[in-house]
C-alpha positions as CSV (number, residue, x, y, z in Angstrom):
1,M,-257.0,-15.5,37.2
2,S,-257.0,-15.7,33.9
3,S,-258.8,-12.2,32.3
4,A,-261.9,-13.0,31.0
5,K,-260.8,-13.1,27.1
6,G,-259.3,-16.3,29.1
7,T,-255.2,-15.4,27.8
8,P,-253.3,-15.7,31.2
9,T,-251.8,-13.4,33.3
10,K,-248.1,-11.8,33.0
11,K,-247.9,-14.0,36.2
12,E,-249.0,-17.3,34.7
13,R,-247.7,-16.8,31.4
14,P,-243.6,-18.2,33.2
15,R,-245.0,-21.2,35.1
16,R,-246.9,-22.3,31.7
17,F,-243.6,-23.4,31.3
18,N,-241.9,-24.3,34.2
19,E,-243.7,-28.4,32.9
20,R,-242.3,-28.3,30.0
21,N,-238.9,-30.3,28.9
22,G,-236.9,-27.0,27.4
23,A,-233.8,-27.6,25.3
24,D,-231.5,-30.2,25.2
25,A,-228.9,-31.8,23.4
26,L,-231.2,-33.5,21.3
27,S,-233.2,-30.3,21.0
28,C,-229.4,-28.3,19.4
29,F,-228.3,-31.0,17.5
30,L,-231.6,-30.8,15.6
31,I,-231.6,-27.5,15.2
32,G,-228.6,-27.5,14.2
33,V,-228.7,-30.3,11.8
34,A,-231.8,-28.1,10.3
35,F,-229.5,-25.0,9.8
36,F,-227.0,-26.7,7.9
37,L,-229.5,-28.3,5.7
38,V,-230.6,-24.9,5.3
39,I,-226.9,-23.4,4.6
40,L,-226.4,-26.4,2.3
41,F,-229.4,-26.9,0.0
42,L,-229.1,-22.7,-0.6
43,I,-225.8,-23.3,-2.0
44,A,-226.7,-25.2,-4.3
45,Q,-229.5,-23.5,-5.0
46,W,-232.7,-26.0,-4.0
47,N,-234.4,-23.8,-2.7
48,Y,-237.8,-26.1,-2.6
49,L,-235.0,-28.5,-0.7
50,T,-234.8,-26.0,2.5
51,L,-238.6,-27.3,3.2
52,I,-237.3,-30.3,4.6
53,A,-235.2,-28.3,7.6
54,L,-238.7,-28.0,8.8
55,I,-239.1,-31.5,10.0
56,P,-236.0,-31.4,12.4
57,I,-236.7,-28.0,13.6
58,G,-240.3,-29.0,13.7
59,F,-239.0,-32.2,16.1
60,A,-237.2,-29.4,18.1
61,I,-240.1,-27.2,18.9
62,F,-241.7,-30.4,19.6
63,R,-239.4,-32.1,21.8
64,I,-238.4,-28.1,23.4
65,L,-242.4,-27.4,24.5
66,S,-242.9,-31.5,25.6
67,R,-245.0,-31.9,28.7
68,D,-243.6,-35.7,29.0
69,L,-240.3,-35.3,30.6
70,E,-239.2,-38.9,31.3
71,K,-240.1,-40.4,27.2
72,R,-237.7,-36.5,26.3
73,A,-234.8,-37.3,29.2
74,A,-234.9,-41.1,27.7
75,E,-234.9,-40.5,24.4
76,N,-232.2,-37.4,24.9
77,E,-230.2,-40.1,27.3
78,A,-230.2,-42.2,24.0
79,F,-228.5,-39.6,21.7
80,V,-225.9,-38.7,24.0
81,G,-224.7,-42.1,25.3
82,F,-224.6,-42.8,21.1
83,F,-222.5,-39.6,20.3
84,T,-220.7,-40.5,23.6
85,S,-219.4,-43.6,22.3
86,L,-219.4,-42.1,18.9
87,A,-216.8,-39.6,20.3
88,G,-214.6,-42.5,21.9
89,R,-214.3,-44.4,19.2
90,I,-213.2,-41.8,17.2
91,R,-210.5,-41.1,19.2
92,L,-208.8,-44.3,19.3
93,T,-208.9,-44.6,16.0
94,R,-207.1,-41.9,15.8
95,N,-204.8,-42.1,18.1
96,R,-204.2,-45.2,17.1
97,F,-203.0,-44.2,13.6
98,R,-200.8,-41.3,15.7
99,D,-198.9,-43.3,17.6
100,R,-198.6,-46.6,14.9
101,K,-195.4,-46.5,14.5
102,T,-194.0,-46.0,18.1
103,H,-197.1,-48.4,20.3
104,L,-198.6,-51.3,19.7
105,Y,-202.9,-51.6,20.4
106,F,-204.1,-54.9,21.1
107,R,-206.8,-55.4,23.2
108,C,-207.7,-57.7,26.8
109,G,-208.6,-61.1,26.6
110,C,-211.0,-60.9,29.5
111,C,-212.7,-57.9,29.7
112,E,-212.1,-56.4,26.0
113,R,-210.9,-53.4,26.6
114,W,-207.9,-51.0,25.3
115,I,-204.7,-51.3,25.5
116,R,-201.6,-49.9,24.4
117,V,-198.1,-50.8,24.7
118,E,-194.3,-49.3,23.1
119,R,-192.9,-51.3,20.3
120,G,-189.2,-51.9,20.8
121,H,-189.1,-53.8,24.0
122,G,-189.2,-57.3,22.7
123,E,-191.8,-60.0,24.7
124,V,-193.1,-57.9,27.9
125,R,-196.4,-58.7,30.3
126,V,-199.3,-56.3,30.2
127,T,-201.7,-56.2,33.2
128,C,-205.1,-54.7,32.5
129,P,-206.0,-51.6,34.0
130,G,-209.5,-52.9,33.8
131,C,-209.7,-56.7,35.0
132,H,-206.0,-56.9,35.7
133,T,-204.7,-59.3,33.8
134,V,-201.2,-60.3,33.0
135,S,-200.5,-60.8,29.1
136,R,-197.5,-61.6,27.3
137,L,-196.8,-59.5,24.1
138,D,-194.5,-59.1,21.8
139,T,-194.0,-55.8,21.0
140,G,-190.4,-56.6,18.1
141,K,-186.9,-55.9,19.3
142,E,-185.4,-53.1,18.4
143,E,-182.4,-53.3,16.2
144,P,-179.6,-51.9,18.3
145,E,-177.7,-48.5,17.2
146,E,-174.4,-50.1,15.9
147,D,-176.5,-53.0,13.6
148,R,-178.3,-49.7,11.6
149,E,-174.8,-47.2,11.3
150,S,-173.8,-50.3,9.5
151,D,-177.4,-51.3,7.4
152,E,-176.7,-48.3,6.2
153,T,-173.2,-47.5,5.4
154,A,-173.5,-51.0,3.6
155,K,-176.6,-49.7,1.4
156,G,-174.6,-46.5,0.6
């Protein structure tokens, strides 16, 4: 069904790309990295270094046009898993910083899951939502209102 010159006809062209990997998360990330590098090198006026941006673009094109679907899927799955866990760690760190005055964070001794407990309730029993292990934790005692007012008047 090819023409006399050996080039595929209009009907054959779309079918040739059906067996390709196509753009996935890793390929899109590589293109984004290349775009960032080009902008960075142009702002810094390192024009000759913009050629470095061809490396991730070349790898992205290789991945998009690859026919080895299993390998590309495994690479993409590893990439997505890494960035998902990285995003989870960043989110936990941000939440711990935001809640540092009102909550305590600790790990379950059994399953290593992070548990958040409100401060100021004295010694509490905490049940892990993952493994249902019960732990005791001292969250510190909150001063009664009268003690705070007397401390403030004594200072002033």
